[in-house]
N, C-alpha and C positions, 0 to 999 in steps of 0.2 A: 503493499499500499504506498508507494512513494508519495510524500507530500501530504499523507493523511493527518498529521500532527505537527506541531512545532517542534517535537522531539525527533529524534533519529529514529528512522524505522525500526530498528532492531529494540528500541527502547520503548515502542509505542505499547500502552496498556489500555484496555477497554474503558477504564476509568476515566482516560483522558477525554471522553465524551462530556464530562463534566467538569474536570480540572483545568483543561486548556483554556487559554485565553486569547488565543488566535490561531490562524490556520485552518485546516479543515480535519473533520473527524467523522468516524463512522458511526451512525445511530439510527435508531426506527423512531416512527413518530412519537411513541410513548416516551422514549428518551429525550426527544426534543422538548416534549411538554414538562418533563421533569428538570431539564436544564433551565427552564424559563425562570424561574425565581431567582436562581443563582445569577444569570444573565442581569436580570432587573436590578438585583441588589448591589451588583458590581458597578453598574452604570450609575445608580443612586450615590454611591461612595465617591465615584468620580466628580459627580455633582455638588458634593457637600452636603448630601442628605443622610440622615441616620435613619434607615427605614428597616422594617424585618417583613418576613412573608409567614403566612399561615394557610395551611391546607387541609381542607376537611370535606368529606363526602362519603360517598359509598361505591365501590368499584364494581364494574361489570362489562363485560364485552360488549364494544370493542376497546374499553378501557380498563380491561382486566390486568392488574399488576401494576397501575399507576399509582396506587398508594405507596406500594414497595419501593418503587423507583424514585418517588419523592424522598423515601427516607435514605435510599442509597446515594442519591444525588447530594443530599444535604451533608451527609457523612464525608464527602470529599471537600467539603467547605466549612470546617467547623467555626470558621471565624465570623460567618454570617447567620444572623439569628433567625434560622427557618424552622418552623414548628410544624409537624405533620400529625394530625389528630383523625384517623379514620374514625367513621362513626357507625352506630347501629341501624342508622337509617339515613335518608337523603334529607329529611326536614331538620334534623339536629344539626347536620352539617351545614346546611344554608343559613340557619339561624347563628350558628357560631360565625361563620363569614361575615354576617350583618353585624356582630359585635366586633369583629375586627375593624370595621370602618368608623365605628363610634370610638373605639379606644383612643385616638389622638386627641379628642376632645375632652378626656377625662383629667383632672387635676393631677393625678399621679402617672400620668403617661411618660414613658421612657423613650419613645420613638417619635420621629416626625410623621410617619405614617406606617400603615401595615398593608402590604399587598395580600388581599384575601382571595383564595382561589377555592371554588366549589367544584366538584368532579361527580358525574354520574352518567349512566345511560339513559336513552329516551324515556323509558318507564320511571325511572328514578326522577326525571324532569317533571313528568305529569304528578308524581307522588308529592314532591317538593315545591309544586306551584304556589302554593299559598305563602310559605316562608320565604321563597324568593321573591315574590311579588312585594312582600312587605320589605325586604332589604331593597329591592329596587326603588320604592318610595322613599326610605330613609335616606339612600344615596351612598356615593362613594366619597372618600376623602382626597384631598388634593395631594397627597404625596403618598397614599395608599394605592386605591384602586381596587376594583372588585371584578372577578374573572369567573365566568361560569363554562366549565368545559364540559360539553355534552357529547357523548357517544351515540351516534347514529348506525342503525343497522337496515338500510333500506331494503336489502336483499334477504332479510331474516336469516342470516348465515348462522346465528347463534342465539337467536331470538324466537319467542312463540308467535310474535306478529311483527309483519313490517314496520320500520319506524322511519320517520322524517319529521324533526322538531322544528322547522322553520315557522309553520303558523303559531306553534305554541310560545316559541320564543318571541316573535312578533307580539302577541297577545299580552306577553309579561313585559313588553317595553324595553326589550333588549337587543341593542344592535347584534348584528351577526357577521362574525369573519368567518370564511369557509376556506381553509387552505387546501390546495391540490396535491401537496407532496410535503416530505419531512422538512425541507428548508422553509417552506411556507409556515408549517406549523410552529416553527420558533419564531420567524420573523413577524407573522401576523399576530401571533401571542404578544409580542412586544408592542404592536400597533395596538392591540386591544387594551392593553394596561395603559399606555399614553392616552388613548380616547377617553378611558373611564376616569382618569384623572383630571384631564381637562374639561369634561362634560358633566362630571358627577353622576353619570349613569353606570350602572352595572353592565358589563359588555359579555357577549359569549362567543366562544369559538367551537364551531361544529367539527367534528372528528368522525370519519366513517372509518371502516376497517382497512380500506386500501390504504390510508394514511397512518393509522395507528399501527398497523403490521407491516407497513412498508419499510424500507431501508435505504440507506444511501449515504453518501459523503456530504457533510453540511458545512458550509463556511461559518465559523464561529468568530471571525474578526469582528471587534468592538466597533470598527469604522466601517463595517458593510452596510450598516442601516443608519440612514440620516432621517431623523423624525422631524417633521417640520411642523411649527405649531402657526395656524393662521390666525387672521383676526376673528376673534370670539365676541366681541362686543355686539351687544343686541339690544337696542331700545332701553338702555339704561339698567338692563338685569346684571347683578353682580357677576363677575367673572369666575369667580371661586365658589364653588357649592359647599356648603357646611353640611355634613350629615346630621339628620335629626330623626329621633325615633319617635317624636310627637306626631301620631297619625290619627287624630281625630279631626272632625270638622271645626272650623273650615279651613285648617291648615292641609288636609290631605287634598282637598279639591284644588286648593292652589298648587299644591306639588304636582297632580296631574297635568294641569295646564302648562306648568313649567317644563315638565318631560315633553309634552306633545308640541309645544311651540318654540321652545328655547333650547333645550337640550338636545333633540334630535336635530335640529338645525345646526348646533355646533358639530355634531357627530358628521353630518353631511358635508360640513366646511373642512374638517378633519380630513375626510375621505378624499374629498377633491384635492386638497393641498399635498397629499401623500400618494396621489395617483392609484389609490386601491382599486377603483373600477375604471378600467381602460380599454379603449378601441386598439385591439392588437394588431388587426389586420383589415385593409379595405382602401378602396378608392372613392373618389366623389361619384363615379358612374356605377357603383355597384347596385345591383337589383335586389339580392338577398341578403338579410342580416341573420346571424345565428348568434344568440346570447346564451350563455351558460356561466354556471358558477362552479368553484370548487373542483372537485374531481372530475366532474361533468365536462368542464371545458377540456381537460385533457382527452377524455373520450371522444369529444368532437374532433380534435385535431387528429387523432388515431384514426377515426372512421374517414375523414378526409384523405389522409394520407394513403390508406387502402384504397381509396377511390382514385388515386395517382395524383392527389394534390399534395406533394410532398413538402412543399417550400411556401413561404409567407407569400412570394411574388407568385406562385402558381394559383394559390388560392384567390388573390387579388384579381387575377387575370381571368379567372372564372366569374368574375363579378360578385365575390362574396366577401361580406364584411363581418368581422368578428368582435364580440363584446365579452370581456372576461370580467366578471364581477366578483371580486374578492371581499366585498363588503355589501352582500345584497340587501340587508336591511339595516337602516331604514333606506327606502328606496330613494335613488338619486334621479329625480325627473329630468333634470338637466343633462346628465349623461345620455339618458334614454332617448332625450329628443336629438342630441346630436349623432347618435348612432342611427336612429330611424331616418334621418332627414334624406330624402331621395329614393328610399328603398320602396319595392313593390311588394315585398314580403318579409315577414320577420318570423324566425323560428326559435322559440325559446325551449331549451333542454333542461328539464330538471329530473329528480329522481322519482319523486312520488307526488306530492301536492303542486299544482300549478300556481305556486305562490308569487313568482317573478311574472308569469303569464298575466295573472289577473290584474297585477300592479300596473303593466305596460299597456 
């Protein structure tokens, strides 16, 4: 594995997937998610922040073993305050993560913020819906952030029923990032944390088996990712959200309005500034547009390749325009209009529910 690590090849260890600060390492999607709090706390230290991380939930395929990997990853960085508490059910995990966002506001707080991570598969999201919704309304802290990692199984590979959590996540007011591979699992996870901190929203990352079980070399260099902070000013609304567990009227109604009119708009601005949704192929004279998210985008590219359209130039010459939505929710109408301009037909490729198709 030449160049897989900053260490010499003969010295390479599997633990380098967590310990290395630069170069490329070999990992699965589960490893990438387990590395995420380490990377975030390292970046915070470089920015002068004294932050911690807390993970809690209930594991299940395709996230089987994630709790154990969180523990293994934390053991490679004992200098970083990372606490992992697997729970007896998903609701307790979500409630604990809500507490992590309220902790910095307490008089005995010892950290600037706590990154809270909930994990569970799609049925667990259903079960924990009430607890997550309360957490969403309480909000995320400026130097903490709350991330909901959901394992989806659309083909019911290891589940009793097929699952696709897009509509449930939308109903819970959670922005959704959907990585297509292992590298994006790590990179989009960092974007999800940054978005949560900047907007006060809990954010989610959708993981399917192809990403969780997939493997490959991943660039872990700290300068690979440049997070752009856009203008967040909106009609005098404070730029920094302060988490608040007082959820009785009229406060809860004000929170709902803030989520729908202000925080979602800030999430869209973040996605635009960081090019999370992008037209990857196409010309002005294209007639057919194909929009896809996450793994389905890669499947579209593979299908076109099997049809003989092996390069971007060949796809564009056939009159096809491609839209890759790495943050499908909240829906970005501006990107959709740019993508649709001049097209005769649009095809939306999704796993189960026609979420993006209905929004378009």
